N, C-alpha and C positions, 0 to 999 in steps of 0.2 A: 118896502113891502116884500121885494124879492129877497132881501137879506133875511127878513123874518121867516119866510118860507124855507129858505136854505137851512137856517138854524133848526127849525122844527124837523125837517127831513133828516138832518144829520143826527139829531137827538134820537129820532125813531130808529135810525140805522144802528146807532150805538147800543140802544136798548135791546134791539133784536139780536145783535151780535153777542151781548152779554148773556142774554137768555139762552142762546144756543151754546155758548161755552159752558154755562152752568149745567145744562142738560148733558152735554158731552162728559163733563167731569163726573157727574153723578152716575152716569151709565158705566163709565170706566171704573169708578170706585167700587161699584157693585160686583165687578167681575175680577179685577186684578188679584185680590187675595186668593181666589180659587186656583190661580195658576200654580201656586206653591203647594197646593194640597190635593189637586185632582189627579187621580192615577188611572181611572177606568177609561176605556176607549170611548164609551158613550159620553162620559163627562167631558173628555178632551175634545171630542167632535163638536159637542154643543158649545163649548167655550170658543173653539176656533171659528165656528160659524157666527157666534155673537160678535166677536171682535172684527170679523170681516164685514159684518153689517155696519158696525160703527165706522170702520175705515171707509166704506163706500159713501157714508153720509158726511164724514169729516175728512175730505181728501187731502187736507194740508197737514194733518196730524200724523206723525210717524209711529207713535206708540201702538195704535190699534193694529197697524200692519205688522209691527214687531211681535205683538202677542199672538196674532193669528198664525204667523209663521212658527213661533215657538211651540204652540200647542200641536201643530202638525208634526214638528220635529220630535216632540216628546212622544207622540204616538208611534212614530217610526222607530224610535229607540226601544219602545216597549215591544214592538214586533220582533226586533233583533233579539231581545232577551227571551222571547217566546219561540225563538228559532223559526221564524217565518220571514226570512229576508226578502222573499218575493213581494211582500206588501210594503216594503220601504220606499221604493221609487215613486209609486203613485202619490204617497204623502209628501215626498220631497218635491214632486212636481207642483203640488199645491202651495208648499211653503216658499219655494224659490221666488216667484213673482212678488209675494208679500214682503219677503226679506229685501229684495232689490228696491222695492218702492220705499221701504223704511230708510234704506241707505241713501236713496235719491233725495229724500226730504231732510235727512239728518246725517251729514257727512262727518267723517272722523269721530265716530262715537264708539267708545269701548264696549258698550252693551251690544251694539249691532255687530261688532267684530267678534264678540263671544258667540253671538247667534250664528255668524258665518262659520265659526269653528265647529259648532255643533252640527250645522248643516253638512259641511264637508266630511266630518267624521262619520255621520250617518250614511252619506252616499258611499263612502268607502266600505262600510261594514255590510252593505248589500252584496258586495262581491270583492272581498279583501284582496284576493290574489291578483285580480286584474285591475283593481282601481287604486291600489296603495300609492303608486308613484304620482298619480294626479291629485286625488282627493286627500291623501294623507299629507302631502306637502302643502296643499292649500289650507288644510286645517291648522297645521303648525304655524304657517305664516299669519293666519288670521288671529291666532292666540297671541303671537308675539306682538302683533300690531295693537291688540287690545291692551296688553300690558304696558306698551310704550305710551298709549293714550291716557291710561289711568292705572298706574301701578297699585293704587289703593282699592281697586275694585275686587271684592271678594270672589266673584264668580270666575275671575281669571285663575285663581289658585284652586278653586273647586274643580274646574275643567282640567287644569294641569295635573291635579292629583289623580283624577280619574284615568288620565292617560298613563301615568306612572303605575297606578295600581293594577290596571288590566293588561299592560304590556308585559310579555314574557321577559324574564331576566336576561336571556341571551340576546334580546333585542333592546336592552337598555331600561327595561322596566324594573320596578321594585315596590313591593307592597309597603315596606318600611318607609321609603321615600314618599310614596303616595300618601301615607298617613300623616307625614310631616306637613305636606302641602294642605291636607284637610284641616290640620290644626291651625295652619297659617290663615286659611280661609275663614275659620271661625273667629280668629283674632280680628281679621279685617271686618267681618260682619259687626263686631262690637263697636267699631268706630265709623263705619260707612253710613252716610246720610243720603238717601235718595233725593233727587232734586224736587220731587213732589210726591203726593200721596199715590200717584198712579205710575211713577217711574219704577223700573225693576228693583225688586228687593228679595227675590226668590233665592233659595239655595241653602239657607242655614240648616234646615232640617236634614237635607241631603248630606251635607258635610258631616253632621253629627252621626248620621246613620252609618256612613262609611267607617267611622272610628269604632263602631261596635263589631265590625267584621273581623274575622280571624285572618 
């Protein structure tokens, strides 16, 4: 009798877990494609909040934390382009604990290292003169780690290309070399296979956009 009760309870728990994972997957699949296309502050804010809600409900999943951090970092980068550096740090303060939680759950992951590279670059650009030595170095180290973990990840070359493209030539930058890296990123996108429908796949459009610039 006890064995029968145990089997029934185990079956119910498995069914509940399966239903929860299906709900999680559907919620993520509805949001993840927008990460690659959303550019407005309002849209990124909504996305970040949505991913954070999923992360709070699914505390063992690293991807919602990753995407919540990414959306906040993308907003911070937009404020840099809008020449409003004072708005960068508050967004990074939101991104950092999400990024750290993702890394806690999923160690030695190239995608998270790319995220850390973006985070540190953003922190540096809020005050380049005073922060370059700390955050610039951390950004470079994170990108090198990402490449060592997965040299086939196209986002590694996209981020490396951005660094080359925007760094002045007297400091080692080169628009020509940057575009070569964007071309390499596009080649990698052609063969890269995300681990699932909700794993990172963003960046192809961005790489193509950079190749249109003079």
